[in-house]
Each structure stands twice: as structure tokens, then as C-alpha cells.
C-alpha positions, 0 to 999 in steps of 0.5 A: 842201602837195603831194606830189612828183607835184603832188597836193595832200595838205593845204590850209587857210586861216588868219586871223592878224593877228600877226607871229609865227604857229605852227600844228601840223598832223598829218601822220601820214597821209602816207607817207615822201617829199618834199613841197612846202609853199607859204605865202602871206602878205600877197601874198608866197609862200614854198615849202619842201621837207619830207622825211618819213622 
């Protein structure tokens, strides 16, 4: 996960063999703002915006 300036603020690699996956992460240390979340799975990537208010 990167902030709007491109600085990486969170990164992890997880192993999962199930089609449904849930992971809670603590984002309390992040300041208010816009973040970009990149998810990669089975050779595909998805980018989502995250707004912390």
C-alpha cells in the first residue's frame, strides 16, 4: 500500500489456497489521506483507492 506520493506505507505477502480470503490490518498509524492498495493474486493485480478520514 502506498500513500498518494508513492511512498510504501504497508507491505506483506500472504499464502492462501482458499477462494475467499479475509485479512484485518491495523492502519491506525496512518495519517488521514488517500492511499493506493495493490492486490496481486494468481498473476492478476487489482488496484483500489483507500481514503482514511
